[in-house]
Every structure is written in C-alpha cells, then in structure tokens.
N, CA, C, O and the ligand as a Tripos MOL2 file, in Angstrom:
@<TRIPOS>MOLECULE
protein
  249   247    63     0     0
PROTEIN
NO_CHARGES

@<TRIPOS>ATOM
      1 N           0.8360   -1.2090    0.0000 N.3       1 MET1
      2 CA          0.0000    0.0000    0.0000 C.3       1 MET1
      3 C           0.8710    1.2600    0.0000 C.2       1 MET1
      4 O           1.9030    1.3270    0.6680 O.2       1 MET1
      5 N           0.4310    2.2300   -0.7520 N.am      2 LYS2
      6 CA          1.1810    3.4790   -0.8350 C.3       2 LYS2
      7 C           1.0740    4.2570    0.4830 C.2       2 LYS2
      8 O           0.0270    4.2760    1.1310 O.2       2 LYS2
      9 N           2.1790    4.8930    0.8540 N.am      3 ASP3
     10 CA          2.1410    5.7310    2.0460 C.3       3 ASP3
     11 C           1.2350    6.9280    1.8030 C.2       3 ASP3
     12 O           0.9910    7.3200    0.6620 O.2       3 ASP3
     13 N           0.7480    7.4950    2.8810 N.am      4 LYS4
     14 CA         -0.1100    8.6810    2.7670 C.3       4 LYS4
     15 C           0.6980    9.9360    3.0650 C.2       4 LYS4
     16 O           1.7510    9.8920    3.7010 O.2       4 LYS4
     17 N           0.1730   11.0450    2.5860 N.am      5 ALA5
     18 CA          0.8230   12.3220    2.8600 C.3       5 ALA5
     19 C          -0.1490   13.2220    3.6020 C.2       5 ALA5
     20 O          -1.3560   13.1980    3.3590 O.2       5 ALA5
     21 N           0.4010   14.0160    4.5100 N.am      6 CYS6
     22 CA         -0.4080   14.9540    5.2770 C.3       6 CYS6
     23 C          -0.8210   16.1170    4.3670 C.2       6 CYS6
     24 O           0.0240   16.7250    3.7110 O.2       6 CYS6
     25 N          -2.1020   16.4170    4.3330 N.am      7 LYS7
     26 CA         -2.5950   17.5040    3.4750 C.3       7 LYS7
     27 C          -2.1090   18.8600    3.9450 C.2       7 LYS7
     28 O          -2.0270   19.8030    3.1580 O.2       7 LYS7
     29 N          -1.7940   18.9580    5.1970 N.am      8 LYS8
     30 CA         -1.4060   20.2380    5.7660 C.3       8 LYS8
     31 C           0.0850   20.5290    5.5610 C.2       8 LYS8
     32 O           0.4410   21.5720    5.0130 O.2       8 LYS8
     33 N           0.9560   19.6130    6.0000 N.am      9 CYS9
     34 CA          2.3920   19.9030    5.9350 C.3       9 CYS9
     35 C           3.1370   19.0820    4.8890 C.2       9 CYS9
     36 O           4.3500   19.2270    4.7410 O.2       9 CYS9
     37 N           2.4230   18.2180    4.1590 N.am     10 HIS10
     38 CA          3.0130   17.4090    3.0810 C.3      10 HIS10
     39 C           3.8680   16.2430    3.5720 C.2      10 HIS10
     40 O           4.4240   15.5170    2.7470 O.2      10 HIS10
     41 N           3.9890   16.0430    4.8390 N.am     11 ARG11
     42 CA          4.8350   14.9640    5.3240 C.3      11 ARG11
     43 C           4.2880   13.5940    4.9260 C.2      11 ARG11
     44 O           3.0820   13.3560    4.9790 O.2      11 ARG11
     45 N           5.1990   12.6930    4.5230 N.am     12 ILE12
     46 CA          4.7910   11.3240    4.2210 C.3      12 ILE12
     47 C           4.6130   10.6100    5.5540 C.2      12 ILE12
     48 O           5.5170   10.5840    6.3890 O.2      12 ILE12
     49 N           3.4490   10.0400    5.7340 N.am     13 VAL13
     50 CA          3.0740    9.4880    7.0220 C.3      13 VAL13
     51 C           2.8340    7.9850    6.9350 C.2      13 VAL13
     52 O           2.1380    7.5150    6.0360 O.2      13 VAL13
     53 N           3.4020    7.2420    7.8580 N.am     14 LYS14
     54 CA          3.0570    5.8300    7.9940 C.3      14 LYS14
     55 C           2.0880    5.7530    9.1540 C.2      14 LYS14
     56 O           2.4290    6.1180   10.2790 O.2      14 LYS14
     57 N           0.8980    5.2850    8.8910 N.am     15 GLY15
     58 CA         -0.1080    5.2690    9.9420 C.3      15 GLY15
     59 C          -1.2310    6.2190    9.5820 C.2      15 GLY15
     60 O          -1.4010    6.5810    8.4180 O.2      15 GLY15
     61 N          -1.9850    6.6170   10.5690 N.am     16 ASN16
     62 CA         -3.1860    7.3940   10.2970 C.3      16 ASN16
     63 C          -3.1670    8.8150   10.8270 C.2      16 ASN16
     64 O          -4.1600    9.5370   10.7380 O.2      16 ASN16
     65 N          -2.0300    9.2110   11.3780 N.am     17 GLN17
     66 CA         -1.9530   10.5590   11.9200 C.3      17 GLN17
     67 C          -0.5870   11.1630   11.6350 C.2      17 GLN17
     68 O           0.4380   10.4900   11.7470 O.2      17 GLN17
     69 N          -0.5810   12.4320   11.2670 N.am     18 CYS18
     70 CA          0.6820   13.1180   11.0150 C.3      18 CYS18
     71 C           1.3910   13.3760   12.3390 C.2      18 CYS18
     72 O           0.8070   13.9610   13.2510 O.2      18 CYS18
     73 N           2.6630   12.9400   12.4530 N.am     19 PRO19
     74 CA          3.3820   13.1380   13.7140 C.3      19 PRO19
     75 C           3.7610   14.6000   13.9630 C.2      19 PRO19
     76 O           4.0860   14.9730   15.0910 O.2      19 PRO19
     77 N           3.7190   15.4210   12.9220 N.am     20 VAL20
     78 CA          4.1330   16.8170   13.0530 C.3      20 VAL20
     79 C           2.9780   17.7000   13.4980 C.2      20 VAL20
     80 O           3.0700   18.3810   14.5190 O.2      20 VAL20
     81 N           1.8880   17.6910   12.7310 N.am     21 CYS21
     82 CA          0.7890   18.5880   13.1030 C.3      21 CYS21
     83 C          -0.3860   17.8590   13.7410 C.2      21 CYS21
     84 O          -1.4400   18.4540   13.9630 O.2      21 CYS21
     85 N          -0.2080   16.5580   14.0390 N.am     22 LYS22
     86 CA         -1.2410   15.7740   14.7240 C.3      22 LYS22
     87 C          -2.5860   15.7980   14.0020 C.2      22 LYS22
     88 O          -3.6490   15.6910   14.6130 O.2      22 LYS22
     89 N          -2.4990   15.9420   12.6810 N.am     23 GLU23
     90 CA         -3.7220   15.9550   11.8810 C.3      23 GLU23
     91 C          -3.9450   14.5550   11.3230 C.2      23 GLU23
     92 O          -2.9920   13.7980   11.1380 O.2      23 GLU23
     93 N          -5.1830   14.2160   11.0570 N.am     24 SER24
     94 CA         -5.4410   12.9400   10.4080 C.3      24 SER24
     95 C          -6.0150   13.1620    9.0160 C.2      24 SER24
     96 O          -6.6540   12.2760    8.4490 O.2      24 SER24
     97 N          -5.7820   14.3530    8.4710 N.am     25 LYS25
     98 CA         -6.2210   14.6290    7.1010 C.3      25 LYS25
     99 C          -5.1220   14.2000    6.1440 C.2      25 LYS25
    100 O          -4.2730   14.9960    5.7450 O.2      25 LYS25
    101 N          -5.1580   12.9160    5.7840 N.am     26 LEU26
    102 CA         -4.1150   12.3510    4.9440 C.3      26 LEU26
    103 C          -4.6780   12.0060    3.5820 C.2      26 LEU26
    104 O          -5.8840   11.8150    3.4230 O.2      26 LEU26
    105 N          -3.7930   11.9280    2.5990 N.am     27 THR27
    106 CA         -4.2410   11.5920    1.2670 C.3      27 THR27
    107 C          -3.2320   10.6860    0.5810 C.2      27 THR27
    108 O          -2.0340   10.7550    0.8580 O.2      27 THR27
    109 N          -3.7240    9.8350   -0.3170 N.am     28 GLN28
    110 CA         -2.8160    9.0130   -1.1160 C.3      28 GLN28
    111 C          -2.5930    9.6350   -2.4840 C.2      28 GLN28
    112 O          -1.8530    9.0930   -3.3060 O.2      28 GLN28
    113 N          -3.2330   10.7750   -2.7280 N.am     29 SER29
    114 CA         -3.0910   11.4520   -4.0120 C.3      29 SER29
    115 C          -1.9330   12.4440   -3.9820 C.2      29 SER29
    116 O          -2.1410   13.6570   -3.9760 O.2      29 SER29
    117 N          -0.7230   11.9200   -3.9640 N.am     30 TRP30
    118 CA          0.4300   12.8090   -3.9830 C.3      30 TRP30
    119 C           1.4380   12.2820   -4.9980 C.2      30 TRP30
    120 O           1.4180   11.1090   -5.3700 O.2      30 TRP30
    121 N           2.3110   13.1700   -5.4330 N.am     31 LYS31
    122 CA          3.2880   12.8160   -6.4670 C.3      31 LYS31
    123 C           4.6670   13.3240   -6.1200 C.2      31 LYS31
    124 O           4.8510   14.5000   -5.8050 O.2      31 LYS31
    125 N           5.6240   12.4380   -6.1790 N.am     32 GLY32
    126 CA          7.0120   12.8260   -5.9510 C.3      32 GLY32
    127 C           7.2590   13.1570   -4.4980 C.2      32 GLY32
    128 O           6.3620   13.6170   -3.7920 O.2      32 GLY32
    129 N           8.4840   12.9200   -4.0520 N.am     33 TYR33
    130 CA          8.7750   13.3000   -2.6820 C.3      33 TYR33
    131 C          10.2120   13.7680   -2.5500 C.2      33 TYR33
    132 O          11.0400   13.5420   -3.4330 O.2      33 TYR33
    133 N          10.4880   14.4100   -1.4560 N.am     34 THR34
    134 CA         11.8320   14.8710   -1.1810 C.3      34 THR34
    135 C          12.1380   14.5940    0.2810 C.2      34 THR34
    136 O          11.2480   14.5870    1.1320 O.2      34 THR34
    137 N          13.4130   14.3670    0.5500 N.am     35 ILE35
    138 CA         13.8020   14.1830    1.9480 C.3      35 ILE35
    139 C          14.5140   15.4480    2.3960 C.2      35 ILE35
    140 O          15.5410   15.8300    1.8350 O.2      35 ILE35
    141 N          13.9690   16.0790    3.3910 N.am     36 ILE36
    142 CA         14.5420   17.3250    3.8940 C.3      36 ILE36
    143 C          15.2790   17.0420    5.1970 C.2      36 ILE36
    144 O          14.6860   16.6270    6.1930 O.2      36 ILE36
    145 N          16.5910   17.2770    5.1600 N.am     37 LEU37
    146 CA         17.4130   16.9860    6.3380 C.3      37 LEU37
    147 C          17.6820   18.2430    7.1630 C.2      37 LEU37
    148 O          17.7000   18.2040    8.3940 O.2      37 LEU37
    149 N          17.8890   19.3470    6.4690 N.am     38 ASN38
    150 CA         18.1800   20.6150    7.1470 C.3      38 ASN38
    151 C          17.1760   21.6780    6.7170 C.2      38 ASN38
    152 O          17.4650   22.4940    5.8410 O.2      38 ASN38
    153 N          16.0060   21.6680    7.3280 N.am     39 PRO39
    154 CA         14.9420   22.5930    6.8980 C.3      39 PRO39
    155 C          15.3840   24.0580    6.9210 C.2      39 PRO39
    156 O          14.9560   24.8500    6.0820 O.2      39 PRO39
    157 N          16.2330   24.4130    7.8760 N.am     40 GLU40
    158 CA         16.6420   25.8140    7.9850 C.3      40 GLU40
    159 C          17.5690   26.2430    6.8440 C.2      40 GLU40
    160 O          17.7650   27.4360    6.6120 O.2      40 GLU40
    161 N          18.1450   25.2460    6.1240 N.am     41 LYS41
    162 CA         19.0470   25.5820    5.0250 C.3      41 LYS41
    163 C          18.4340   25.3030    3.6640 C.2      41 LYS41
    164 O          19.0790   25.5120    2.6360 O.2      41 LYS41
    165 N          17.2030   24.8340    3.6510 N.am     42 SER42
    166 CA         16.6080   24.3880    2.3980 C.3      42 SER42
    167 C          15.5450   25.3580    1.8790 C.2      42 SER42
    168 O          14.5970   25.7120    2.5810 O.2      42 SER42
    169 N          15.7380   25.7740    0.6240 N.am     43 GLU43
    170 CA         14.7380   26.6510    0.0040 C.3      43 GLU43
    171 C          13.4280   25.9130   -0.2110 C.2      43 GLU43
    172 O          12.3380   26.4740   -0.1000 O.2      43 GLU43
    173 N          13.5780   24.6290   -0.5250 N.am     44 LEU44
    174 CA         12.3970   23.8110   -0.7570 C.3      44 LEU44
    175 C          11.5780   23.6930    0.5340 C.2      44 LEU44
    176 O          10.3480   23.7460    0.5140 O.2      44 LEU44
    177 N          12.2730   23.5340    1.6310 N.am     45 ALA45
    178 CA         11.5990   23.4500    2.9280 C.3      45 ALA45
    179 C          10.8150   24.7300    3.2020 C.2      45 ALA45
    180 O           9.7140   24.7080    3.7530 O.2      45 ALA45
    181 N          11.4140   25.8340    2.8020 N.am     46 GLU46
    182 CA         10.7550   27.1160    3.0030 C.3      46 GLU46
    183 C           9.4890   27.1950    2.1520 C.2      46 GLU46
    184 O           8.4370   27.6590    2.5910 O.2      46 GLU46
    185 N           9.6380   26.7220    0.9160 N.am     47 GLU47
    186 CA          8.5080   26.7190   -0.0130 C.3      47 GLU47
    187 C           7.3690   25.8290    0.4920 C.2      47 GLU47
    188 O           6.1930   26.1700    0.3700 O.2      47 GLU47
    189 N           7.7450   24.6880    1.0570 N.am     48 LEU48
    190 CA          6.7340   23.7540    1.5570 C.3      48 LEU48
    191 C           6.3130   24.0990    2.9880 C.2      48 LEU48
    192 O           5.4380   23.4470    3.5570 O.2      48 LEU48
    193 N           6.9310   25.1100    3.5550 N.am     49 LYS49
    194 CA          6.6820   25.5250    4.9360 C.3      49 LYS49
    195 C           6.9100   24.3820    5.9230 C.2      49 LYS49
    196 O           6.0740   24.0690    6.7700 O.2      49 LYS49
    197 N           8.0890   23.7770    5.7670 N.am     50 VAL50
    198 CA          8.4590   22.6290    6.5700 C.3      50 VAL50
    199 C           9.5330   23.0420    7.5590 C.2      50 VAL50
    200 O          10.5050   23.6870    7.1660 O.2      50 VAL50
    201 N           9.3860   22.6850    8.8460 N.am     51 ASP51
    202 CA         10.4750   22.9920    9.7620 C.3      51 ASP51
    203 C          10.9470   21.7760   10.5510 C.2      51 ASP51
    204 O          11.7010   21.9030   11.5160 O.2      51 ASP51
    205 N          10.4980   20.5980   10.1300 N.am     52 THR52
    206 CA         10.9320   19.3670   10.7770 C.3      52 THR52
    207 C          11.5550   18.4610    9.7160 C.2      52 THR52
    208 O          10.9440   18.2490    8.6690 O.2      52 THR52
    209 N          12.7520   17.9220    9.9540 N.am     53 PRO53
    210 CA         13.3600   17.0410    8.9590 C.3      53 PRO53
    211 C          12.4850   15.8230    8.6930 C.2      53 PRO53
    212 O          11.8090   15.3320    9.5960 O.2      53 PRO53
    213 N          12.4980   15.3390    7.4640 N.am     54 GLY54
    214 CA         11.7100   14.1610    7.1430 C.3      54 GLY54
    215 C          11.4510   14.0550    5.6570 C.2      54 GLY54
    216 O          12.0620   14.7470    4.8430 O.2      54 GLY54
    217 N          10.5240   13.1650    5.3240 N.am     55 LYS55
    218 CA         10.1980   12.8940    3.9370 C.3      55 LYS55
    219 C           8.8840   13.6010    3.6050 C.2      55 LYS55
    220 O           7.8810   13.4290    4.2980 O.2      55 LYS55
    221 N           8.9030   14.3900    2.5470 N.am     56 TYR56
    222 CA          7.7310   15.1970    2.2090 C.3      56 TYR56
    223 C           7.3040   15.0360    0.7640 C.2      56 TYR56
    224 O           8.1380   14.9150   -0.1330 O.2      56 TYR56
    225 N           6.0140   15.0360    0.5480 N.am     57 ALA57
    226 CA          5.4670   14.9650   -0.8160 C.3      57 ALA57
    227 C           5.6350   16.3180   -1.4960 C.2      57 ALA57
    228 O           5.4630   17.3630   -0.8690 O.2      57 ALA57
    229 N           5.9720   16.2900   -2.7850 N.am     58 LEU58
    230 CA          6.1420   17.5340   -3.5110 C.3      58 LEU58
    231 C           4.8070   18.1070   -3.9580 C.2      58 LEU58
    232 O           4.5610   19.3100   -3.8760 O.2      58 LEU58
    233 N           3.9530   17.2090   -4.4340 N.am     59 ARG59
    234 CA          2.6550   17.6740   -4.9240 C.3      59 ARG59
    235 C           1.5250   16.8920   -4.2970 C.2      59 ARG59
    236 O           1.5540   15.6630   -4.2400 O.2      59 ARG59
    237 N           0.5440   17.6110   -3.8330 N.am     60 ILE60
    238 CA         -0.6340   16.9710   -3.2500 C.3      60 ILE60
    239 C          -1.8670   17.4500   -3.9790 C.2      60 ILE60
    240 O          -2.0960   18.6480   -4.1440 O.2      60 ILE60
    241 N          -2.6540   16.4870   -4.4100 N.am     61 LYS61
    242 CA         -3.9030   16.8170   -5.0750 C.3      61 LYS61
    243 C          -4.9220   17.2250   -4.0150 C.2      61 LYS61
    244 O          -5.1800   16.4790   -3.0700 O.2      61 LYS61
    245 N          -5.4930   18.4060   -4.1780 N.am     62 LYS62
    246 CA         -6.4330   18.8930   -3.1600 C.3      62 LYS62
    247 C          -7.8430   18.4160   -3.4510 C.2      62 LYS62
    248 O          -8.7670   18.7290   -2.7010 O.2      62 LYS62
    249 ZN          1.1780   17.3190    8.8820 Zn       63 ZN63
@<TRIPOS>BOND
     1     1     2 1
     2     2     3 1
     3     3     4 2
     4     3     5 am
     5     5     6 1
     6     6     7 1
     7     7     8 2
     8     7     9 am
     9     9    10 1
    10    10    11 1
    11    11    12 2
    12    11    13 am
    13    13    14 1
    14    14    15 1
    15    15    16 2
    16    15    17 am
    17    17    18 1
    18    18    19 1
    19    19    20 2
    20    19    21 am
    21    21    22 1
    22    22    23 1
    23    23    24 2
    24    23    25 am
    25    25    26 1
    26    26    27 1
    27    27    28 2
    28    27    29 am
    29    29    30 1
    30    30    31 1
    31    31    32 2
    32    31    33 am
    33    33    34 1
    34    34    35 1
    35    35    36 2
    36    35    37 am
    37    37    38 1
    38    38    39 1
    39    39    40 2
    40    39    41 am
    41    41    42 1
    42    42    43 1
    43    43    44 2
    44    43    45 am
    45    45    46 1
    46    46    47 1
    47    47    48 2
    48    47    49 am
    49    49    50 1
    50    50    51 1
    51    51    52 2
    52    51    53 am
    53    53    54 1
    54    54    55 1
    55    55    56 2
    56    55    57 am
    57    57    58 1
    58    58    59 1
    59    59    60 2
    60    59    61 am
    61    61    62 1
    62    62    63 1
    63    63    64 2
    64    63    65 am
    65    65    66 1
    66    66    67 1
    67    67    68 2
    68    67    69 am
    69    69    70 1
    70    70    71 1
    71    71    72 2
    72    71    73 am
    73    73    74 1
    74    74    75 1
    75    75    76 2
    76    75    77 am
    77    77    78 1
    78    78    79 1
    79    79    80 2
    80    79    81 am
    81    81    82 1
    82    82    83 1
    83    83    84 2
    84    83    85 am
    85    85    86 1
    86    86    87 1
    87    87    88 2
    88    87    89 am
    89    89    90 1
    90    90    91 1
    91    91    92 2
    92    91    93 am
    93    93    94 1
    94    94    95 1
    95    95    96 2
    96    95    97 am
    97    97    98 1
    98    98    99 1
    99    99   100 2
   100    99   101 am
   101   101   102 1
   102   102   103 1
   103   103   104 2
   104   103   105 am
   105   105   106 1
   106   106   107 1
   107   107   108 2
   108   107   109 am
   109   109   110 1
   110   110   111 1
   111   111   112 2
   112   111   113 am
   113   113   114 1
   114   114   115 1
   115   115   116 2
   116   115   117 am
   117   117   118 1
   118   118   119 1
   119   119   120 2
   120   119   121 am
   121   121   122 1
   122   122   123 1
   123   123   124 2
   124   123   125 am
   125   125   126 1
   126   126   127 1
   127   127   128 2
   128   127   129 am
   129   129   130 1
   130   130   131 1
   131   131   132 2
   132   131   133 am
   133   133   134 1
   134   134   135 1
   135   135   136 2
   136   135   137 am
   137   137   138 1
   138   138   139 1
   139   139   140 2
   140   139   141 am
   141   141   142 1
   142   142   143 1
   143   143   144 2
   144   143   145 am
   145   145   146 1
   146   146   147 1
   147   147   148 2
   148   147   149 am
   149   149   150 1
   150   150   151 1
   151   151   152 2
   152   151   153 am
   153   153   154 1
   154   154   155 1
   155   155   156 2
   156   155   157 am
   157   157   158 1
   158   158   159 1
   159   159   160 2
   160   159   161 am
   161   161   162 1
   162   162   163 1
   163   163   164 2
   164   163   165 am
   165   165   166 1
   166   166   167 1
   167   167   168 2
   168   167   169 am
   169   169   170 1
   170   170   171 1
   171   171   172 2
   172   171   173 am
   173   173   174 1
   174   174   175 1
   175   175   176 2
   176   175   177 am
   177   177   178 1
   178   178   179 1
   179   179   180 2
   180   179   181 am
   181   181   182 1
   182   182   183 1
   183   183   184 2
   184   183   185 am
   185   185   186 1
   186   186   187 1
   187   187   188 2
   188   187   189 am
   189   189   190 1
   190   190   191 1
   191   191   192 2
   192   191   193 am
   193   193   194 1
   194   194   195 1
   195   195   196 2
   196   195   197 am
   197   197   198 1
   198   198   199 1
   199   199   200 2
   200   199   201 am
   201   201   202 1
   202   202   203 1
   203   203   204 2
   204   203   205 am
   205   205   206 1
   206   206   207 1
   207   207   208 2
   208   207   209 am
   209   209   210 1
   210   210   211 1
   211   211   212 2
   212   211   213 am
   213   213   214 1
   214   214   215 1
   215   215   216 2
   216   215   217 am
   217   217   218 1
   218   218   219 1
   219   219   220 2
   220   219   221 am
   221   221   222 1
   222   222   223 1
   223   223   224 2
   224   223   225 am
   225   225   226 1
   226   226   227 1
   227   227   228 2
   228   227   229 am
   229   229   230 1
   230   230   231 1
   231   231   232 2
   232   231   233 am
   233   233   234 1
   234   234   235 1
   235   235   236 2
   236   235   237 am
   237   237   238 1
   238   238   239 1
   239   239   240 2
   240   239   241 am
   241   241   242 1
   242   242   243 1
   243   243   244 2
   244   243   245 am
   245   245   246 1
   246   246   247 1
   247   247   248 2
@<TRIPOS>SUBSTRUCTURE
     1 MET1         2 RESIDUE 1 A MET
     2 LYS2         6 RESIDUE 1 A LYS
     3 ASP3        10 RESIDUE 1 A ASP
     4 LYS4        14 RESIDUE 1 A LYS
     5 ALA5        18 RESIDUE 1 A ALA
     6 CYS6        22 RESIDUE 1 A CYS
     7 LYS7        26 RESIDUE 1 A LYS
     8 LYS8        30 RESIDUE 1 A LYS
     9 CYS9        34 RESIDUE 1 A CYS
    10 HIS10       38 RESIDUE 1 A HIS
    11 ARG11       42 RESIDUE 1 A ARG
    12 ILE12       46 RESIDUE 1 A ILE
    13 VAL13       50 RESIDUE 1 A VAL
    14 LYS14       54 RESIDUE 1 A LYS
    15 GLY15       58 RESIDUE 1 A GLY
    16 ASN16       62 RESIDUE 1 A ASN
    17 GLN17       66 RESIDUE 1 A GLN
    18 CYS18       70 RESIDUE 1 A CYS
    19 PRO19       74 RESIDUE 1 A PRO
    20 VAL20       78 RESIDUE 1 A VAL
    21 CYS21       82 RESIDUE 1 A CYS
    22 LYS22       86 RESIDUE 1 A LYS
    23 GLU23       90 RESIDUE 1 A GLU
    24 SER24       94 RESIDUE 1 A SER
    25 LYS25       98 RESIDUE 1 A LYS
    26 LEU26      102 RESIDUE 1 A LEU
    27 THR27      106 RESIDUE 1 A THR
    28 GLN28      110 RESIDUE 1 A GLN
    29 SER29      114 RESIDUE 1 A SER
    30 TRP30      118 RESIDUE 1 A TRP
    31 LYS31      122 RESIDUE 1 A LYS
    32 GLY32      126 RESIDUE 1 A GLY
    33 TYR33      130 RESIDUE 1 A TYR
    34 THR34      134 RESIDUE 1 A THR
    35 ILE35      138 RESIDUE 1 A ILE
    36 ILE36      142 RESIDUE 1 A ILE
    37 LEU37      146 RESIDUE 1 A LEU
    38 ASN38      150 RESIDUE 1 A ASN
    39 PRO39      154 RESIDUE 1 A PRO
    40 GLU40      158 RESIDUE 1 A GLU
    41 LYS41      162 RESIDUE 1 A LYS
    42 SER42      166 RESIDUE 1 A SER
    43 GLU43      170 RESIDUE 1 A GLU
    44 LEU44      174 RESIDUE 1 A LEU
    45 ALA45      178 RESIDUE 1 A ALA
    46 GLU46      182 RESIDUE 1 A GLU
    47 GLU47      186 RESIDUE 1 A GLU
    48 LEU48      190 RESIDUE 1 A LEU
    49 LYS49      194 RESIDUE 1 A LYS
    50 VAL50      198 RESIDUE 1 A VAL
    51 ASP51      202 RESIDUE 1 A ASP
    52 THR52      206 RESIDUE 1 A THR
    53 PRO53      210 RESIDUE 1 A PRO
    54 GLY54      214 RESIDUE 1 A GLY
    55 LYS55      218 RESIDUE 1 A LYS
    56 TYR56      222 RESIDUE 1 A TYR
    57 ALA57      226 RESIDUE 1 A ALA
    58 LEU58      230 RESIDUE 1 A LEU
    59 ARG59      234 RESIDUE 1 A ARG
    60 ILE60      238 RESIDUE 1 A ILE
    61 LYS61      242 RESIDUE 1 A LYS
    62 LYS62      246 RESIDUE 1 A LYS
    63 ZN63       249 GROUP 0 **** ****
C-alpha cells in the first residue's frame, strides 16, 4: 500500500496521523517526494513551509 501524505504539511506518514501537526487529514493522491534533512538551510523546505526534517510529498492533489 502506498504511504499517505499529510494535506497540511506534506509529510509522508506511515499510519493514520501526522506526527508533526497531529492531523489525520491524509491523502494518497500525492506525487514525488523529497527528503529534507536541514529545513533551515533548504529553500524547498521554506517553499513547503516545513520545519521538521523528514520525507515530504512535492505535490498533493487537493
Ligand atoms: Zn502534517
């Protein structure tokens, strides 16, 4: 089964709840992902509004 992504912060989530924003609004409709290790140094992290290292979906279908 494909992992889900959090609709709010784009994080790829295993399970039914996002560990970052504690949301359960997850979706399997996402495309591509990136691993962000240093959010404070990453332009992409800024674009995705990510401040926790981890694996994030690039595109989420709303
Ligand atoms: Zn989230």
